[in-house]
C-alpha positions in Angstrom: -23.5 165.5 -27.8 -27.7 165.7 -27.2 -29.1 168.4 -24.8 -31.5 167.4 -21.9 -35.1 168.4 -22.5 -37.2 171.0 -20.4 -40.6 171.3 -19.9 -40.6 174.3 -22.3 -41.2 172.2 -25.5 -39.1 175.1 -27.9 -36.4 175.4 -24.8 -33.6 173.5 -26.0 -30.1 174.4 -27.3 -28.6 172.9 -30.5 -25.6 171.3 -31.6 -25.1 173.0 -35.3 -24.0 176.8 -35.7 -25.9 179.9 -35.3 -30.3 170.1 -60.6 -30.2 166.6 -61.8 -28.1 166.1 -65.1 -29.0 164.8 -68.7 -27.5 163.2 -71.4 -28.5 162.4 -75.0 -29.8 159.8 -77.0 -31.8 159.1 -79.9 -34.7 160.6 -78.7 -32.9 163.7 -78.4 -20.1 162.9 -54.7 -18.3 165.7 -55.8 -18.3 168.7 -53.1 -20.8 171.5 -53.6 -19.9 174.6 -55.2 -19.5 178.0 -52.8 -22.6 179.2 -55.0 -24.7 176.4 -53.4 -25.4 174.9 -56.9 -24.3 171.4 -58.2 -20.7 171.1 -59.6 -20.5 169.9 -63.2 -18.2 167.5 -64.3 -16.8 166.8 -67.6 -19.2 169.1 -69.4 -21.7 167.1 -69.3 -23.9 168.2 -66.5 -24.0 165.3 -64.7 -25.5 165.0 -61.2 -22.5 164.1 -58.5 -22.5 160.4 -57.8 -24.4 159.5 -54.5 -22.3 158.0 -51.6 -23.8 154.2 -51.6 -25.3 152.5 -48.5 -27.0 153.9 -45.2 -25.0 155.5 -42.9 -25.5 154.7 -39.2 -28.9 155.7 -37.8 -28.5 157.7 -34.5 -29.3 156.3 -31.1 -32.0 157.7 -29.7 -31.5 158.4 -25.8 -35.1 159.3 -24.8 -37.4 156.6 -25.5 -40.0 157.0 -28.0 -43.6 157.3 -27.4 -45.8 154.2 -28.7 -47.7 154.3 -31.9 -51.1 155.7 -32.0 -53.7 153.6 -33.2 -56.0 156.2 -34.2 -55.6 160.0 -35.3 -58.3 160.5 -32.3 -55.7 159.3 -29.8 -53.1 162.3 -30.8 -54.9 164.9 -29.2 -54.6 167.4 -31.9 -57.0 170.3 -32.2 -60.4 169.0 -32.9 -60.6 171.2 -36.5 -57.7 169.0 -37.8 -59.3 165.8 -36.7 -62.8 166.7 -38.5 -60.7 168.1 -41.7 -58.9 164.6 -41.6 -62.7 162.9 -41.8 -63.8 165.4 -44.2 -60.9 164.2 -46.6 -61.5 160.7 -46.1 -58.2 159.9 -44.0 -59.8 157.5 -41.1 -56.5 155.5 -40.4 -53.2 156.6 -40.0 -50.6 155.0 -41.9 -47.9 153.4 -40.3 -45.2 155.9 -40.5 -48.1 158.4 -39.3 -48.9 156.3 -36.3 -45.4 155.9 -35.5 -44.0 159.5 -35.5 -47.0 161.4 -34.9 -46.9 160.9 -31.0 -43.5 162.1 -31.1 -43.5 164.9 -33.3 -46.4 166.2 -31.7 -44.7 166.4 -28.5 -41.8 168.2 -30.1 -39.6 165.9 -30.3 -36.9 165.9 -33.5 -37.7 162.9 -36.1 -35.7 161.0 -38.8 -38.0 159.2 -40.6 -37.6 156.9 -43.8 -40.9 155.5 -46.0 -41.0 154.9 -49.5 -42.7 157.1 -51.8 -46.7 157.2 -51.5 -46.4 155.9 -47.6 -48.0 159.2 -46.3 -44.5 160.8 -44.9 -46.8 164.9 -46.3 -49.3 164.1 -43.5 -46.7 162.6 -41.0 -44.8 166.1 -40.8 -47.6 168.1 -42.1 -50.1 167.2 -39.2 -47.5 167.9 -36.6 -46.5 171.2 -38.0 -49.9 172.8 -38.1 -51.2 171.4 -34.9 -47.8 172.7 -33.2 -48.3 176.1 -34.8 -52.2 176.5 -34.9 -53.1 179.2 -32.7 -50.4 181.6 -33.4 -50.1 184.4 -36.0 -47.2 185.3 -38.2 -46.1 188.8 -38.7 -44.8 190.2 -41.9 -41.9 188.4 -43.4 -41.3 186.6 -40.2 -43.0 182.7 -40.9 -43.3 180.3 -37.9 -42.8 177.3 -39.9 -41.1 175.7 -42.9 -41.2 173.1 -45.0 -37.7 172.6 -47.4 -38.3 170.6 -50.4 -35.9 169.7 -53.6 -38.3 170.7 -56.7 -41.1 173.1 -57.4 -43.3 170.3 -58.1 -42.8 168.7 -54.6 -43.5 171.9 -53.0 -46.6 172.2 -55.0 -47.9 169.0 -54.2 -47.2 169.4 -50.3 -48.9 172.6 -50.4 -52.1 171.0 -52.1 -52.2 168.0 -49.8 -52.1 170.4 -46.6 -54.2 173.3 -47.6 -57.3 171.9 -46.3 -56.0 171.2 -43.0 -54.3 174.6 -42.6 -57.3 176.3 -43.5 -59.3 174.3 -40.7 -57.2 175.8 -38.2 -56.5 179.4 -40.1 -53.0 179.1 -40.9 -51.5 180.7 -44.1 -49.5 178.6 -46.3 -47.3 180.0 -49.2 -45.2 178.2 -51.4 -41.8 179.4 -52.7 -40.1 178.6 -55.7 -38.1 179.4 -58.6 -39.5 180.1 -62.1 -42.7 181.6 -60.5 -42.6 185.7 -60.2 -40.4 186.2 -57.2 -42.5 189.8 -56.6 -45.8 187.9 -55.8 -43.7 185.7 -53.6 -42.4 188.2 -51.6 -45.7 190.3 -51.2 -47.3 187.2 -50.0 -44.5 187.3 -47.4 -45.3 190.9 -46.4 -48.5 190.1 -45.9 -47.9 187.0 -43.1 -48.0 183.9 -43.5 -47.5 180.9 -40.9 -45.8 178.0 -43.2 -43.8 178.4 -45.6 -43.3 175.2 -48.2 -39.8 176.3 -50.5 -37.1 175.5 -52.5 -33.7 176.2 -51.2 -32.6 178.3 -53.8 -35.6 180.8 -54.3 -35.8 181.0 -50.3 -32.5 181.8 -50.3 -33.1 184.4 -52.8 -36.1 186.0 -50.6 -33.8 185.7 -47.7 -30.9 187.8 -49.3 -33.6 190.7 -50.4 -35.0 191.2 -47.0 -38.4 189.7 -47.6 -38.1 186.8 -45.4 -36.5 186.1 -41.6 -36.2 182.8 -40.8 -35.6 183.6 -36.8 -39.1 182.7 -35.7 -39.5 179.5 -37.4 -40.1 176.7 -34.7 -40.7 173.6 -36.4 -38.5 173.3 -39.8 -39.0 170.1 -42.0 -36.4 168.5 -44.5 -38.7 166.6 -46.8 -36.5 164.2 -49.5 -33.2 165.6 -48.0 -31.2 163.1 -50.0 -32.1 164.5 -53.6 -31.3 168.2 -52.0 -28.0 166.6 -51.3 -27.6 164.6 -54.5 -28.4 167.9 -56.3 -25.9 169.8 -54.6 -28.2 172.0 -52.5 -26.8 171.2 -48.7 -24.7 174.4 -48.7 -28.2 176.3 -49.5 -30.3 174.1 -47.0 -27.7 174.3 -44.1 -27.3 178.5 -44.7 -31.2 178.4 -44.5 -31.2 176.1 -41.4 -28.6 178.0 -39.7 -31.2 180.9 -39.7 -34.2 179.4 -37.9 -34.8 179.0 -34.1 -31.9 177.0 -32.3 -34.4 175.8 -30.0 -36.8 174.6 -32.6 -38.1 171.4 -33.8 -36.6 169.9 -36.8 -38.0 166.7 -38.7 -36.5 164.8 -41.7 -38.2 162.6 -43.8 -37.1 161.0 -46.8 -37.7 157.7 -49.3 -33.9 156.9 -48.9 -31.5 157.8 -45.9 -28.0 157.4 -47.4 -24.4 158.9 -46.4 -25.3 161.8 -48.0 -28.0 163.3 -45.6 -25.4 162.1 -42.6 -24.3 165.9 -42.4 -27.9 167.2 -41.8 -28.9 164.5 -39.3 -25.5 164.9 -37.0 -25.4 168.9 -37.1 -29.2 169.6 -36.8 -31.2 166.6 -35.3 -31.2 166.5 -31.3 -31.9 163.2 -29.5 -34.5 162.3 -32.7 -37.0 159.7 -33.0 -35.8 157.3 -35.7 -38.2 155.5 -37.9 -37.9 153.3 -40.6 -41.3 151.9 -42.4 -39.2 150.0 -45.4 -35.9 148.7 -46.2 -33.4 151.3 -47.6 -34.1 150.2 -51.3 -37.7 150.7 -50.9 -39.0 148.1 -52.9 -43.0 148.1 -52.7 -44.8 144.8 -52.8 -47.4 145.8 -54.9 -45.3 147.2 -57.7 -43.9 144.6 -60.5 -40.6 145.1 -62.2 -40.2 144.5 -65.9 -37.0 144.5 -67.9 -37.7 144.4 -71.5 -34.9 143.7 -73.9 -35.4 145.3 -77.2 -33.4 145.9 -80.1 -32.0 149.3 -80.6 -33.9 149.6 -84.2 -37.2 148.4 -82.5 -37.2 150.7 -79.4 -38.8 153.8 -81.1 -41.8 152.1 -82.3 -41.8 149.4 -79.0 -42.4 152.9 -77.4 -45.0 154.1 -79.3 -47.0 151.2 -79.1 -46.7 151.5 -75.3 -47.5 155.3 -75.0 -50.5 154.2 -77.3 -52.1 152.0 -74.6 -55.4 152.4 -73.0 -54.7 154.5 -69.4 -52.4 156.9 -68.4 -48.3 156.5 -68.4 -45.5 158.2 -67.3 -42.4 158.2 -69.6 -38.9 159.1 -68.5 -36.2 160.0 -70.7 -32.4 161.6 -69.8 -32.6 164.9 -71.6 -35.0 167.6 -72.3 -34.1 167.4 -75.9 -35.3 163.9 -75.9 -38.6 164.6 -74.6 -39.4 166.9 -76.7 -38.7 165.0 -79.9 -40.3 161.7 -78.4 -43.3 164.2 -77.3 -43.8 165.4 -80.9 -43.4 162.2 -82.5 -46.2 160.8 -80.0 -48.5 163.8 -81.2 -48.1 162.8 -84.9 -49.1 159.3 -84.0 -52.4 160.2 -82.3 -51.0 159.9 -79.2 -52.3 162.5 -76.2 -48.8 163.4 -75.0 -47.3 166.4 -73.1 -43.9 166.9 -72.0 -42.5 167.9 -68.7 -39.0 169.2 -67.8 -36.8 171.7 -66.6 -36.7 173.8 -69.6 -40.7 174.6 -69.0 -42.0 177.6 -67.1 -43.5 176.9 -64.1 -46.9 177.6 -65.6 -46.3 175.2 -68.3 -45.4 172.6 -65.7 -48.6 173.1 -63.7 -50.8 173.3 -66.6 -49.2 170.1 -68.1 -49.5 168.0 -64.8 -53.0 169.2 -64.8 -54.1 168.0 -68.0 -52.3 164.7 -67.1 -54.4 164.4 -63.8 -57.7 165.1 -65.3 -57.1 162.7 -68.3 -56.8 165.5 -71.0 -53.4 164.2 -71.5 -52.6 160.2 -71.5 -48.6 160.2 -71.8 -46.7 162.2 -69.6 -43.1 162.4 -71.0 -40.3 163.7 -69.0 -36.8 164.1 -67.3 -36.2 163.3 -63.7 -38.0 166.5 -62.7 -41.2 164.0 -62.4 -39.1 161.7 -60.4 -40.4 162.7 -57.3 -43.3 165.2 -56.0 -46.0 164.1 -58.6 -48.6 162.3 -57.4 -51.5 160.7 -59.8 -54.4 158.5 -58.6 -54.8 155.6 -60.6 -51.1 155.8 -62.4 -50.6 152.1 -62.8 -47.6 152.0 -65.6 -44.0 153.8 -65.2 -42.0 153.6 -68.4 -38.0 154.1 -68.3 -37.5 154.6 -72.3 -33.8 155.7 -70.9 -32.5 153.2 -68.2 -31.7 155.5 -64.9 -27.9 155.5 -64.0 -28.7 155.6 -60.4 -30.4 153.0 -58.2 -32.4 156.0 -56.4 -33.4 157.4 -59.7 -35.0 154.1 -60.6 -36.9 153.9 -57.3 -38.5 157.5 -57.5 -39.3 157.2 -61.0 -41.1 154.0 -60.3 -42.5 155.7 -57.2 -45.0 157.4 -59.2 -47.0 154.1 -59.6 -48.3 151.6 -57.0 -48.9 154.5 -54.3 -50.8 154.3 -51.2 -51.3 150.2 -51.6 -52.4 150.7 -55.1 -50.8 148.4 -57.4 -48.7 149.3 -60.8 -45.9 148.0 -62.9 -42.3 149.7 -63.6 -41.2 149.0 -67.3 -37.3 149.6 -68.5 -36.6 149.4 -72.0 -33.3 148.1 -72.5 -31.0 147.6 -75.4 -28.1 145.2 -75.6 -25.3 147.6 -74.7 -27.3 148.5 -71.5 -27.9 145.0 -70.1 -24.8 144.9 -67.7 -25.1 148.4 -66.2 -29.1 147.6 -65.7 -28.1 144.2 -64.2 -25.9 146.0 -61.6 -28.3 148.7 -60.9 -31.2 146.4 -60.0 -28.7 144.6 -57.9 -28.1 147.8 -55.9 -31.7 148.2 -55.6 -32.7 145.1 -54.3 -34.9 144.4 -57.1 -35.5 141.2 -58.9 -37.1 142.3 -62.3 -38.9 140.0 -64.7 -37.0 139.9 -68.1 -38.3 139.5 -71.1 -37.2 139.7 -75.1 -39.9 142.0 -76.7 -40.5 143.3 -80.0 -43.0 145.9 -81.8 -46.4 144.3 -82.5 -45.8 141.0 -80.2 -48.1 139.9 -77.5 -45.7 139.8 -74.8 -45.5 143.7 -75.1 -49.4 143.8 -75.2 -49.5 141.5 -72.4 -46.7 143.5 -69.9 -47.7 146.9 -70.9 -51.0 147.0 -72.8 -49.3 148.3 -75.8 -51.2 148.7 -78.7 -50.9 150.4 -82.5 -51.7 154.2 -82.3 -54.3 155.5 -84.5 -52.0 157.7 -86.5 -54.2 160.6 -86.4 -52.2 163.6 -85.2 -53.1 165.4 -82.4 -53.2 169.0 -83.3 -51.9 171.5 -80.6 -49.1 173.4 -79.1 -45.8 171.1 -80.3 -42.8 171.0 -78.3 -40.0 173.2 -79.1 -37.0 171.1 -80.8 -33.6 172.9 -80.8 -31.5 175.4 -79.2 -31.9 173.4 -75.3 -31.5 175.1 -72.6 -33.4 178.2 -73.5 -36.9 178.2 -72.1 -39.5 181.1 -72.6 -38.9 182.2 -69.0 -35.2 182.6 -69.7 -36.4 184.9 -72.8 -38.4 187.2 -70.8 -41.8 186.7 -72.3 -44.1 184.0 -71.8 -45.6 182.5 -75.2 -49.6 182.6 -75.4 -51.7 179.3 -75.1 -52.6 177.9 -78.1 -56.1 176.6 -78.6 -56.2 173.0 -77.9 -58.4 170.4 -80.3 -58.1 167.2 -81.8 -58.4 166.2 -85.3 -61.8 166.1 -86.5 -62.4 162.4 -86.1 -61.7 162.6 -82.4 -62.7 166.1 -81.5 -64.1 165.0 -78.2 -60.7 163.9 -76.8 -58.8 167.2 -75.1 -55.0 167.1 -75.4 -51.7 168.4 -76.2 -48.3 169.2 -75.0 -47.8 171.9 -73.1 
């Protein structure tokens, strides 16, 4: 039952109480467990199947405020407006224009918008504006953003940092794979806003290093992925500890039945806004399904990787990612691997090199499917087709962001064609289908594929073998090797991290 709101923007009672799998290839919804982690099935580490279809969105009882035409119309602090100008952000995206008038007024918000549509500032500006002027005590943050992955946490923090500084708010990123003592120290020093993954934040709460009872504004970003990964028990345990009269905002690219529980239990009379249809298809994005023979797939993948310009290539397993990365480096392609077996410093360093152009090919598992923004990235390649339509949409969402154009290419062998046809139908996408072979003009026309130089890139090679044991799990960090190119190409930096 929705409660009547009062003039005090925080004084209202609440309804609620006080990692994806990988499978092998040549390159290498069950209920959640009591421990809060994803349940493993059939010994294959497969992610629980998502419940299909959108749920019935809640009806808004209190009419929503009209959309804003400009940021200046929103009544935000002058410092935030000046920061927007300095960052070159002059006109609000549709999801920002629609939700900010309501979120700034303290309303709960349920927002759906495709990746790259401006969701981070949609919730971030409201969070910062409503927290500005307050000071957090030790271990007691005032605002919380929960995200499913380390990469998304870092991206949200980076996006909000200049605006937080403008209103003198302190941010802390709390994620796994980094020293927990350092994060506990930041919380002891006092931070107003915490951006966190559920597991690490739960650990800090259980240690007594963080209390959530003073959190007034809570954001769930990409809640559907947290549900898919089996993290709902952790998320609900954390939400039950924040102020029951606080504000909640839930933003996601997809709103399916996996997040229905969160909406019904924690959102009160929310303003509902959807920028895009459930499939999240982007009109500036081209979709290509390339039919390849199994024996030719390896060569076609190598030629696509050797194109001019950056590309993200997705595969199913960590081992497959490492094998392909090693092959590309030996073929003369500046490639780097990104997957859950890498330590967080390695992952951060790899993303930095990819963004600044020192690495041209990012070979990754689904860990890179959300939370990674790279300017001017015009191609994503599914070397291994995804098994879930949401994975396809989020992988593809790394390109054609913020109005730019891009292409998503999926390599499909004969035994995968039927499953891919079903997946595309579920995603609401009609792709262009082409039969290709390595070295053919069609492959070059669609992807920019070309023959690699064959001059090996010398540097830190990925470790192949004994999958599942990262440097972090062995309790030591491997030293960073010097990165260098073969003599014929010494000016080009790049290596696998």
